[in-house]
PyMOL Python script that loads the backbone (N, CA, C, O; Angstrom):
from pymol import cmd

cmd.read_pdbstr("""\
ATOM      1  N   MET A   1      16.805  11.479  11.306  1.00  0.00           N
ATOM      2  CA  MET A   1      17.732  10.405  10.987  1.00  0.00           C
ATOM      3  C   MET A   1      17.720  10.228   9.466  1.00  0.00           C
ATOM      4  O   MET A   1      16.660  10.106   8.853  1.00  0.00           O
ATOM      5  N   LYS A   2      18.899  10.216   8.878  1.00  0.00           N
ATOM      6  CA  LYS A   2      19.058  10.058   7.428  1.00  0.00           C
ATOM      7  C   LYS A   2      19.645   8.693   7.140  1.00  0.00           C
ATOM      8  O   LYS A   2      20.539   8.225   7.845  1.00  0.00           O
ATOM      9  N   LYS A   3      19.123   8.044   6.076  1.00  0.00           N
ATOM     10  CA  LYS A   3      19.636   6.750   5.619  1.00  0.00           C
ATOM     11  C   LYS A   3      20.352   7.011   4.293  1.00  0.00           C
ATOM     12  O   LYS A   3      19.797   7.593   3.360  1.00  0.00           O
ATOM     13  N   ILE A   4      21.621   6.551   4.247  1.00  0.00           N
ATOM     14  CA  ILE A   4      22.426   6.736   3.053  1.00  0.00           C
ATOM     15  C   ILE A   4      22.906   5.386   2.562  1.00  0.00           C
ATOM     16  O   ILE A   4      23.454   4.598   3.333  1.00  0.00           O
ATOM     17  N   LEU A   5      22.707   5.121   1.300  1.00  0.00           N
ATOM     18  CA  LEU A   5      23.162   3.881   0.664  1.00  0.00           C
ATOM     19  C   LEU A   5      24.484   4.124  -0.055  1.00  0.00           C
ATOM     20  O   LEU A   5      24.607   5.051  -0.855  1.00  0.00           O
ATOM     21  N   PHE A   6      25.462   3.290   0.237  1.00  0.00           N
ATOM     22  CA  PHE A   6      26.774   3.361  -0.419  1.00  0.00           C
ATOM     23  C   PHE A   6      26.959   2.076  -1.221  1.00  0.00           C
ATOM     24  O   PHE A   6      26.669   0.987  -0.726  1.00  0.00           O
ATOM     25  N   ASN A   7      27.439   2.199  -2.450  1.00  0.00           N
ATOM     26  CA  ASN A   7      27.838   1.040  -3.205  1.00  0.00           C
ATOM     27  C   ASN A   7      29.153   1.330  -3.918  1.00  0.00           C
ATOM     28  O   ASN A   7      29.577   2.480  -4.033  1.00  0.00           O
ATOM     29  N   GLY A   8      29.791   0.256  -4.396  1.00  0.00           N
ATOM     30  CA  GLY A   8      31.087   0.365  -5.017  1.00  0.00           C
ATOM     31  C   GLY A   8      32.245   0.250  -4.061  1.00  0.00           C
ATOM     32  O   GLY A   8      33.392   0.527  -4.413  1.00  0.00           O
ATOM     33  N   LEU A   9      31.940  -0.158  -2.860  1.00  0.00           N
ATOM     34  CA  LEU A   9      33.008  -0.299  -1.823  1.00  0.00           C
ATOM     35  C   LEU A   9      33.721  -1.617  -2.008  1.00  0.00           C
ATOM     36  O   LEU A   9      33.206  -2.522  -2.665  1.00  0.00           O
ATOM     37  N   LYS A  10      34.883  -1.730  -1.443  1.00  0.00           N
ATOM     38  CA  LYS A  10      35.686  -2.945  -1.525  1.00  0.00           C
ATOM     39  C   LYS A  10      34.978  -4.097  -0.806  1.00  0.00           C
ATOM     40  O   LYS A  10      34.245  -3.849   0.151  1.00  0.00           O
ATOM     41  N   PRO A  11      35.172  -5.334  -1.232  1.00  0.00           N
ATOM     42  CA  PRO A  11      34.518  -6.468  -0.602  1.00  0.00           C
ATOM     43  C   PRO A  11      34.858  -6.644   0.861  1.00  0.00           C
ATOM     44  O   PRO A  11      34.043  -7.172   1.618  1.00  0.00           O
ATOM     45  N   GLU A  12      36.049  -6.214   1.287  1.00  0.00           N
ATOM     46  CA  GLU A  12      36.449  -6.401   2.678  1.00  0.00           C
ATOM     47  C   GLU A  12      36.031  -5.257   3.604  1.00  0.00           C
ATOM     48  O   GLU A  12      36.509  -5.181   4.735  1.00  0.00           O
ATOM     49  N   VAL A  13      35.155  -4.378   3.148  1.00  0.00           N
ATOM     50  CA  VAL A  13      34.684  -3.276   3.959  1.00  0.00           C
ATOM     51  C   VAL A  13      34.057  -3.805   5.251  1.00  0.00           C
ATOM     52  O   VAL A  13      33.395  -4.844   5.255  1.00  0.00           O
ATOM     53  N   THR A  14      34.278  -3.068   6.351  1.00  0.00           N
ATOM     54  CA  THR A  14      33.739  -3.466   7.669  1.00  0.00           C
ATOM     55  C   THR A  14      32.851  -2.398   8.227  1.00  0.00           C
ATOM     56  O   THR A  14      32.965  -1.224   7.876  1.00  0.00           O
ATOM     57  N   GLU A  15      31.952  -2.816   9.110  1.00  0.00           N
ATOM     58  CA  GLU A  15      31.079  -1.842   9.781  1.00  0.00           C
ATOM     59  C   GLU A  15      31.892  -0.828  10.551  1.00  0.00           C
ATOM     60  O   GLU A  15      31.603   0.368  10.505  1.00  0.00           O
ATOM     61  N   GLU A  16      32.904  -1.291  11.257  1.00  0.00           N
ATOM     62  CA  GLU A  16      33.764  -0.403  12.046  1.00  0.00           C
ATOM     63  C   GLU A  16      34.503   0.613  11.148  1.00  0.00           C
ATOM     64  O   GLU A  16      34.618   1.788  11.494  1.00  0.00           O
ATOM     65  N   GLY A  17      34.988   0.150  10.018  1.00  0.00           N
ATOM     66  CA  GLY A  17      35.687   1.064   9.114  1.00  0.00           C
ATOM     67  C   GLY A  17      34.787   2.147   8.583  1.00  0.00           C
ATOM     68  O   GLY A  17      35.178   3.312   8.504  1.00  0.00           O
ATOM     69  N   ILE A  18      33.571   1.763   8.214  1.00  0.00           N
ATOM     70  CA  ILE A  18      32.572   2.755   7.737  1.00  0.00           C
ATOM     71  C   ILE A  18      32.230   3.728   8.869  1.00  0.00           C
ATOM     72  O   ILE A  18      32.188   4.941   8.667  1.00  0.00           O
ATOM     73  N   ARG A  19      31.986   3.178  10.055  1.00  0.00           N
ATOM     74  CA  ARG A  19      31.622   4.018  11.209  1.00  0.00           C
ATOM     75  C   ARG A  19      32.730   5.045  11.494  1.00  0.00           C
ATOM     76  O   ARG A  19      32.434   6.227  11.669  1.00  0.00           O
ATOM     77  N   VAL A  20      33.944   4.633  11.541  1.00  0.00           N
ATOM     78  CA  VAL A  20      35.077   5.517  11.840  1.00  0.00           C
ATOM     79  C   VAL A  20      35.184   6.609  10.771  1.00  0.00           C
ATOM     80  O   VAL A  20      35.397   7.776  11.102  1.00  0.00           O
ATOM     81  N   ALA A  21      35.038   6.245   9.498  1.00  0.00           N
ATOM     82  CA  ALA A  21      35.175   7.202   8.432  1.00  0.00           C
ATOM     83  C   ALA A  21      34.056   8.238   8.464  1.00  0.00           C
ATOM     84  O   ALA A  21      34.310   9.424   8.255  1.00  0.00           O
ATOM     85  N   LEU A  22      32.817   7.803   8.725  1.00  0.00           N
ATOM     86  CA  LEU A  22      31.662   8.704   8.673  1.00  0.00           C
ATOM     87  C   LEU A  22      31.443   9.498   9.956  1.00  0.00           C
ATOM     88  O   LEU A  22      30.776  10.532   9.926  1.00  0.00           O
ATOM     89  N   GLU A  23      31.972   9.053  11.052  1.00  0.00           N
ATOM     90  CA  GLU A  23      31.831   9.827  12.309  1.00  0.00           C
ATOM     91  C   GLU A  23      32.541  11.160  12.233  1.00  0.00           C
ATOM     92  O   GLU A  23      32.300  12.040  13.060  1.00  0.00           O
ATOM     93  N   LYS A  24      33.427  11.326  11.235  1.00  0.00           N
ATOM     94  CA  LYS A  24      34.062  12.604  11.014  1.00  0.00           C
ATOM     95  C   LYS A  24      33.047  13.619  10.470  1.00  0.00           C
ATOM     96  O   LYS A  24      33.220  14.829  10.613  1.00  0.00           O
ATOM     97  N   VAL A  25      31.975  13.089   9.837  1.00  0.00           N
ATOM     98  CA  VAL A  25      30.923  13.928   9.282  1.00  0.00           C
ATOM     99  C   VAL A  25      29.812  14.217  10.291  1.00  0.00           C
ATOM    100  O   VAL A  25      29.294  15.331  10.375  1.00  0.00           O
ATOM    101  N   GLY A  26      29.459  13.168  11.061  1.00  0.00           N
ATOM    102  CA  GLY A  26      28.383  13.325  12.046  1.00  0.00           C
ATOM    103  C   GLY A  26      28.127  12.016  12.767  1.00  0.00           C
ATOM    104  O   GLY A  26      28.744  10.999  12.451  1.00  0.00           O
ATOM    105  N   PRO A  27      27.214  12.034  13.740  1.00  0.00           N
ATOM    106  CA  PRO A  27      26.935  10.818  14.528  1.00  0.00           C
ATOM    107  C   PRO A  27      26.328   9.709  13.668  1.00  0.00           C
ATOM    108  O   PRO A  27      25.374   9.929  12.923  1.00  0.00           O
ATOM    109  N   VAL A  28      26.913   8.501  13.793  1.00  0.00           N
ATOM    110  CA  VAL A  28      26.449   7.339  13.065  1.00  0.00           C
ATOM    111  C   VAL A  28      25.574   6.484  14.006  1.00  0.00           C
ATOM    112  O   VAL A  28      26.030   6.048  15.063  1.00  0.00           O
ATOM    113  N   HIS A  29      24.330   6.258  13.609  1.00  0.00           N
ATOM    114  CA  HIS A  29      23.411   5.474  14.414  1.00  0.00           C
ATOM    115  C   HIS A  29      23.586   3.980  14.148  1.00  0.00           C
ATOM    116  O   HIS A  29      23.622   3.181  15.084  1.00  0.00           O
ATOM    117  N   SER A  30      23.697   3.598  12.848  1.00  0.00           N
ATOM    118  CA  SER A  30      23.868   2.181  12.512  1.00  0.00           C
ATOM    119  C   SER A  30      24.523   2.040  11.154  1.00  0.00           C
ATOM    120  O   SER A  30      24.464   2.930  10.306  1.00  0.00           O
ATOM    121  N   VAL A  31      25.149   0.888  10.980  1.00  0.00           N
ATOM    122  CA  VAL A  31      25.788   0.506   9.707  1.00  0.00           C
ATOM    123  C   VAL A  31      25.384  -0.916   9.409  1.00  0.00           C
ATOM    124  O   VAL A  31      25.574  -1.800  10.245  1.00  0.00           O
ATOM    125  N   LYS A  32      24.831  -1.157   8.239  1.00  0.00           N
ATOM    126  CA  LYS A  32      24.460  -2.512   7.798  1.00  0.00           C
ATOM    127  C   LYS A  32      25.092  -2.777   6.469  1.00  0.00           C
ATOM    128  O   LYS A  32      24.960  -1.983   5.538  1.00  0.00           O
ATOM    129  N   ILE A  33      25.795  -3.916   6.370  1.00  0.00           N
ATOM    130  CA  ILE A  33      26.460  -4.316   5.135  1.00  0.00           C
ATOM    131  C   ILE A  33      25.728  -5.516   4.569  1.00  0.00           C
ATOM    132  O   ILE A  33      25.516  -6.517   5.255  1.00  0.00           O
ATOM    133  N   TYR A  34      25.340  -5.398   3.291  1.00  0.00           N
ATOM    134  CA  TYR A  34      24.638  -6.464   2.580  1.00  0.00           C
ATOM    135  C   TYR A  34      25.576  -7.047   1.535  1.00  0.00           C
ATOM    136  O   TYR A  34      25.973  -6.364   0.591  1.00  0.00           O
ATOM    137  N   ARG A  35      25.925  -8.317   1.711  1.00  0.00           N
ATOM    138  CA  ARG A  35      26.841  -8.975   0.796  1.00  0.00           C
ATOM    139  C   ARG A  35      26.126  -9.989  -0.095  1.00  0.00           C
ATOM    140  O   ARG A  35      26.772 -10.613  -0.937  1.00  0.00           O
ATOM    141  N   GLU A  36      24.816 -10.175   0.060  1.00  0.00           N
ATOM    142  CA  GLU A  36      24.064 -11.092  -0.768  1.00  0.00           C
ATOM    143  C   GLU A  36      24.113 -10.615  -2.223  1.00  0.00           C
ATOM    144  O   GLU A  36      24.292  -9.423  -2.476  1.00  0.00           O
ATOM    145  N   GLY A  37      23.961 -11.504  -3.145  1.00  0.00           N
ATOM    146  CA  GLY A  37      24.034 -11.124  -4.542  1.00  0.00           C
ATOM    147  C   GLY A  37      25.460 -11.077  -5.020  1.00  0.00           C
ATOM    148  O   GLY A  37      26.033 -12.131  -5.301  1.00  0.00           O
ATOM    149  N   ASP A  38      26.056  -9.933  -5.126  1.00  0.00           N
ATOM    150  CA  ASP A  38      27.424  -9.789  -5.583  1.00  0.00           C
ATOM    151  C   ASP A  38      28.302  -9.468  -4.391  1.00  0.00           C
ATOM    152  O   ASP A  38      28.404  -8.321  -3.956  1.00  0.00           O
ATOM    153  N   ALA A  39      28.936 -10.521  -3.869  1.00  0.00           N
ATOM    154  CA  ALA A  39      29.784 -10.331  -2.638  1.00  0.00           C
ATOM    155  C   ALA A  39      30.992  -9.432  -2.893  1.00  0.00           C
ATOM    156  O   ALA A  39      31.567  -8.872  -1.959  1.00  0.00           O
ATOM    157  N   ALA A  40      31.372  -9.298  -4.166  1.00  0.00           N
ATOM    158  CA  ALA A  40      32.516  -8.445  -4.501  1.00  0.00           C
ATOM    159  C   ALA A  40      32.165  -6.960  -4.502  1.00  0.00           C
ATOM    160  O   ALA A  40      33.044  -6.105  -4.603  1.00  0.00           O
ATOM    161  N   SER A  41      30.863  -6.661  -4.387  1.00  0.00           N
ATOM    162  CA  SER A  41      30.407  -5.273  -4.387  1.00  0.00           C
ATOM    163  C   SER A  41      29.261  -5.128  -3.355  1.00  0.00           C
ATOM    164  O   SER A  41      28.089  -5.030  -3.721  1.00  0.00           O
ATOM    165  N   PRO A  42      29.630  -5.119  -2.072  1.00  0.00           N
ATOM    166  CA  PRO A  42      28.577  -5.000  -1.040  1.00  0.00           C
ATOM    167  C   PRO A  42      27.837  -3.674  -1.035  1.00  0.00           C
ATOM    168  O   PRO A  42      28.381  -2.640  -1.423  1.00  0.00           O
ATOM    169  N   LEU A  43      26.600  -3.721  -0.592  1.00  0.00           N
ATOM    170  CA  LEU A  43      25.814  -2.490  -0.377  1.00  0.00           C
ATOM    171  C   LEU A  43      25.891  -2.161   1.112  1.00  0.00           C
ATOM    172  O   LEU A  43      25.852  -3.057   1.955  1.00  0.00           O
ATOM    173  N   VAL A  44      25.999  -0.892   1.425  1.00  0.00           N
ATOM    174  CA  VAL A  44      26.092  -0.473   2.811  1.00  0.00           C
ATOM    175  C   VAL A  44      25.026   0.596   3.028  1.00  0.00           C
ATOM    176  O   VAL A  44      24.940   1.575   2.287  1.00  0.00           O
ATOM    177  N   ILE A  45      24.204   0.378   4.085  1.00  0.00           N
ATOM    178  CA  ILE A  45      23.218   1.390   4.479  1.00  0.00           C
ATOM    179  C   ILE A  45      23.612   1.950   5.831  1.00  0.00           C
ATOM    180  O   ILE A  45      23.753   1.204   6.801  1.00  0.00           O
ATOM    181  N   VAL A  46      23.787   3.237   5.896  1.00  0.00           N
ATOM    182  CA  VAL A  46      24.226   3.914   7.118  1.00  0.00           C
ATOM    183  C   VAL A  46      23.123   4.865   7.563  1.00  0.00           C
ATOM    184  O   VAL A  46      22.626   5.666   6.771  1.00  0.00           O
ATOM    185  N   GLU A  47      22.749   4.773   8.822  1.00  0.00           N
ATOM    186  CA  GLU A  47      21.808   5.754   9.417  1.00  0.00           C
ATOM    187  C   GLU A  47      22.627   6.748  10.208  1.00  0.00           C
ATOM    188  O   GLU A  47      23.407   6.382  11.087  1.00  0.00           O
ATOM    189  N   MET A  48      22.431   8.050   9.869  1.00  0.00           N
ATOM    190  CA  MET A  48      23.188   9.084  10.527  1.00  0.00           C
ATOM    191  C   MET A  48      22.234  10.171  11.038  1.00  0.00           C
ATOM    192  O   MET A  48      21.207  10.455  10.421  1.00  0.00           O
ATOM    193  N   ASN A  49      22.594  10.768  12.172  1.00  0.00           N
ATOM    194  CA  ASN A  49      21.822  11.852  12.736  1.00  0.00           C
ATOM    195  C   ASN A  49      22.457  13.148  12.262  1.00  0.00           C
ATOM    196  O   ASN A  49      23.193  13.803  13.000  1.00  0.00           O
ATOM    197  N   ILE A  50      22.152  13.519  10.981  1.00  0.00           N
ATOM    198  CA  ILE A  50      22.692  14.730  10.386  1.00  0.00           C
ATOM    199  C   ILE A  50      21.569  15.507   9.693  1.00  0.00           C
ATOM    200  O   ILE A  50      20.483  14.976   9.459  1.00  0.00           O
ATOM    201  N   SER A  51      21.845  16.748   9.375  1.00  0.00           N
ATOM    202  CA  SER A  51      20.854  17.605   8.739  1.00  0.00           C
ATOM    203  C   SER A  51      20.658  17.229   7.286  1.00  0.00           C
ATOM    204  O   SER A  51      21.470  16.502   6.715  1.00  0.00           O
ATOM    205  N   ASP A  52      19.576  17.722   6.678  1.00  0.00           N
ATOM    206  CA  ASP A  52      19.334  17.509   5.251  1.00  0.00           C
ATOM    207  C   ASP A  52      20.488  18.065   4.417  1.00  0.00           C
ATOM    208  O   ASP A  52      20.944  17.448   3.455  1.00  0.00           O
ATOM    209  N   THR A  53      20.933  19.230   4.814  1.00  0.00           N
ATOM    210  CA  THR A  53      22.033  19.879   4.046  1.00  0.00           C
ATOM    211  C   THR A  53      23.303  19.053   4.111  1.00  0.00           C
ATOM    212  O   THR A  53      23.956  18.845   3.089  1.00  0.00           O
ATOM    213  N   LEU A  54      23.659  18.587   5.279  1.00  0.00           N
ATOM    214  CA  LEU A  54      24.876  17.789   5.438  1.00  0.00           C
ATOM    215  C   LEU A  54      24.745  16.456   4.694  1.00  0.00           C
ATOM    216  O   LEU A  54      25.713  15.996   4.089  1.00  0.00           O
ATOM    217  N   ALA A  55      23.571  15.833   4.727  1.00  0.00           N
ATOM    218  CA  ALA A  55      23.339  14.590   3.986  1.00  0.00           C
ATOM    219  C   ALA A  55      23.500  14.826   2.483  1.00  0.00           C
ATOM    220  O   ALA A  55      24.110  14.017   1.784  1.00  0.00           O
ATOM    221  N   TYR A  56      22.960  15.917   2.001  1.00  0.00           N
ATOM    222  CA  TYR A  56      23.105  16.251   0.560  1.00  0.00           C
ATOM    223  C   TYR A  56      24.591  16.477   0.216  1.00  0.00           C
ATOM    224  O   TYR A  56      25.077  15.963  -0.791  1.00  0.00           O
ATOM    225  N   GLN A  57      25.293  17.228   1.035  1.00  0.00           N
ATOM    226  CA  GLN A  57      26.713  17.483   0.771  1.00  0.00           C
ATOM    227  C   GLN A  57      27.519  16.171   0.777  1.00  0.00           C
ATOM    228  O   GLN A  57      28.398  15.979  -0.063  1.00  0.00           O
ATOM    229  N   LEU A  58      27.224  15.293   1.702  1.00  0.00           N
ATOM    230  CA  LEU A  58      27.925  14.028   1.786  1.00  0.00           C
ATOM    231  C   LEU A  58      27.718  13.188   0.547  1.00  0.00           C
ATOM    232  O   LEU A  58      28.669  12.662  -0.031  1.00  0.00           O
ATOM    233  N   THR A  59      26.440  13.064   0.136  1.00  0.00           N
ATOM    234  CA  THR A  59      26.150  12.192  -1.004  1.00  0.00           C
ATOM    235  C   THR A  59      26.695  12.787  -2.322  1.00  0.00           C
ATOM    236  O   THR A  59      27.120  12.034  -3.198  1.00  0.00           O
ATOM    237  N   THR A  60      26.688  14.095  -2.468  1.00  0.00           N
ATOM    238  CA  THR A  60      27.199  14.649  -3.700  1.00  0.00           C
ATOM    239  C   THR A  60      28.719  14.599  -3.753  1.00  0.00           C
ATOM    240  O   THR A  60      29.291  14.511  -4.840  1.00  0.00           O
ATOM    241  N   ARG A  61      29.380  14.652  -2.613  1.00  0.00           N
ATOM    242  CA  ARG A  61      30.854  14.547  -2.595  1.00  0.00           C
ATOM    243  C   ARG A  61      31.312  13.113  -2.858  1.00  0.00           C
ATOM    244  O   ARG A  61      32.365  12.898  -3.459  1.00  0.00           O
ATOM    245  N   VAL A  62      30.551  12.166  -2.427  1.00  0.00           N
ATOM    246  CA  VAL A  62      30.963  10.752  -2.536  1.00  0.00           C
ATOM    247  C   VAL A  62      30.554  10.166  -3.885  1.00  0.00           C
ATOM    248  O   VAL A  62      31.238   9.274  -4.388  1.00  0.00           O
ATOM    249  N   THR A  63      29.482  10.629  -4.475  1.00  0.00           N
ATOM    250  CA  THR A  63      28.990  10.038  -5.735  1.00  0.00           C
ATOM    251  C   THR A  63      30.009  10.225  -6.848  1.00  0.00           C
ATOM    252  O   THR A  63      30.549  11.311  -7.061  1.00  0.00           O
ATOM    253  N   ASP A  64      30.246   9.133  -7.543  1.00  0.00           N
ATOM    254  CA  ASP A  64      31.256   9.077  -8.632  1.00  0.00           C
ATOM    255  C   ASP A  64      32.673   9.385  -8.141  1.00  0.00           C
ATOM    256  O   ASP A  64      33.471  10.004  -8.845  1.00  0.00           O
ATOM    257  N   PHE A  65      32.960   8.943  -6.937  1.00  0.00           N
ATOM    258  CA  PHE A  65      34.276   9.151  -6.331  1.00  0.00           C
ATOM    259  C   PHE A  65      35.114   7.891  -6.553  1.00  0.00           C
ATOM    260  O   PHE A  65      34.748   6.814  -6.084  1.00  0.00           O
ATOM    261  N   TRP A  66      36.212   8.018  -7.248  1.00  0.00           N
ATOM    262  CA  TRP A  66      37.093   6.901  -7.559  1.00  0.00           C
ATOM    263  C   TRP A  66      38.066   6.732  -6.414  1.00  0.00           C
ATOM    264  O   TRP A  66      38.831   7.647  -6.110  1.00  0.00           O
ATOM    265  N   HIS A  67      38.048   5.563  -5.767  1.00  0.00           N
ATOM    266  CA  HIS A  67      38.931   5.320  -4.641  1.00  0.00           C
ATOM    267  C   HIS A  67      39.472   3.903  -4.670  1.00  0.00           C
ATOM    268  O   HIS A  67      38.706   2.940  -4.651  1.00  0.00           O
ATOM    269  N   ASP A  68      40.744   3.778  -4.716  1.00  0.00           N
ATOM    270  CA  ASP A  68      41.428   2.475  -4.609  1.00  0.00           C
ATOM    271  C   ASP A  68      40.888   1.456  -5.642  1.00  0.00           C
ATOM    272  O   ASP A  68      40.683   0.286  -5.317  1.00  0.00           O
ATOM    273  N   GLY A  69      40.671   1.903  -6.848  1.00  0.00           N
ATOM    274  CA  GLY A  69      40.199   1.014  -7.914  1.00  0.00           C
ATOM    275  C   GLY A  69      38.723   0.763  -7.919  1.00  0.00           C
ATOM    276  O   GLY A  69      38.269  -0.127  -8.637  1.00  0.00           O
ATOM    277  N   HIS A  70      37.945   1.498  -7.156  1.00  0.00           N
ATOM    278  CA  HIS A  70      36.512   1.312  -7.099  1.00  0.00           C
ATOM    279  C   HIS A  70      35.788   2.650  -7.255  1.00  0.00           C
ATOM    280  O   HIS A  70      36.205   3.665  -6.698  1.00  0.00           O
ATOM    281  N   MET A  71      34.712   2.631  -8.015  1.00  0.00           N
ATOM    282  CA  MET A  71      33.857   3.820  -8.173  1.00  0.00           C
ATOM    283  C   MET A  71      32.806   3.776  -7.069  1.00  0.00           C
ATOM    284  O   MET A  71      31.937   2.903  -7.078  1.00  0.00           O
ATOM    285  N   ILE A  72      32.874   4.702  -6.122  1.00  0.00           N
ATOM    286  CA  ILE A  72      31.952   4.715  -5.000  1.00  0.00           C
ATOM    287  C   ILE A  72      30.813   5.690  -5.267  1.00  0.00           C
ATOM    288  O   ILE A  72      31.021   6.772  -5.816  1.00  0.00           O
ATOM    289  N   ASN A  73      29.633   5.300  -4.881  1.00  0.00           N
ATOM    290  CA  ASN A  73      28.439   6.141  -5.036  1.00  0.00           C
ATOM    291  C   ASN A  73      27.671   6.166  -3.740  1.00  0.00           C
ATOM    292  O   ASN A  73      27.705   5.206  -2.969  1.00  0.00           O
ATOM    293  N   ALA A  74      26.984   7.250  -3.499  1.00  0.00           N
ATOM    294  CA  ALA A  74      26.131   7.387  -2.316  1.00  0.00           C
ATOM    295  C   ALA A  74      24.778   7.956  -2.733  1.00  0.00           C
ATOM    296  O   ALA A  74      24.698   8.843  -3.583  1.00  0.00           O
ATOM    297  N   HIS A  75      23.727   7.434  -2.126  1.00  0.00           N
ATOM    298  CA  HIS A  75      22.368   7.884  -2.424  1.00  0.00           C
ATOM    299  C   HIS A  75      21.610   8.069  -1.130  1.00  0.00           C
ATOM    300  O   HIS A  75      21.642   7.198  -0.261  1.00  0.00           O
ATOM    301  N   LEU A  76      20.935   9.183  -0.991  1.00  0.00           N
ATOM    302  CA  LEU A  76      20.097   9.445   0.161  1.00  0.00           C
ATOM    303  C   LEU A  76      18.791   8.688  -0.029  1.00  0.00           C
ATOM    304  O   LEU A  76      18.100   8.876  -1.030  1.00  0.00           O
ATOM    305  N   LEU A  77      18.455   7.837   0.927  1.00  0.00           N
ATOM    306  CA  LEU A  77      17.213   7.053   0.872  1.00  0.00           C
ATOM    307  C   LEU A  77      16.084   7.884   1.483  1.00  0.00           C
ATOM    308  O   LEU A  77      16.273   8.533   2.512  1.00  0.00           O
ATOM    309  N   LEU A  78      14.959   7.864   0.873  1.00  0.00           N
ATOM    310  CA  LEU A  78      13.859   8.694   1.324  1.00  0.00           C
ATOM    311  C   LEU A  78      13.035   8.004   2.426  1.00  0.00           C
ATOM    312  O   LEU A  78      12.266   8.676   3.114  1.00  0.00           O
ATOM    313  N   HIS A  79      13.172   6.723   2.605  1.00  0.00           N
ATOM    314  CA  HIS A  79      12.395   6.010   3.630  1.00  0.00           C
ATOM    315  C   HIS A  79      13.317   5.242   4.549  1.00  0.00           C
ATOM    316  O   HIS A  79      12.853   4.578   5.476  1.00  0.00           O
TER     317      HIS A  79
END
""", "prot")
cmd.dss("prot")
cmd.show_as("cartoon", "prot")
cmd.util.cbc("prot")
cmd.orient("prot")
């Protein structure tokens, strides 16, 4: 199970929206959105059942990705 942290997403991001988008890559186990702190820039942690290689490819493709006026980044969490 891989945990991936996404930031730079729009404030109105939803768990369902994240799940639908990422299930194209692989099975999504859970999605947690953290809006504490800066509600305009939520943090999202997604647990996915994907390989190390696929997790690396996903995070490198998404990091520094400009989408709809927001710079999105993804980081593979080690724990």
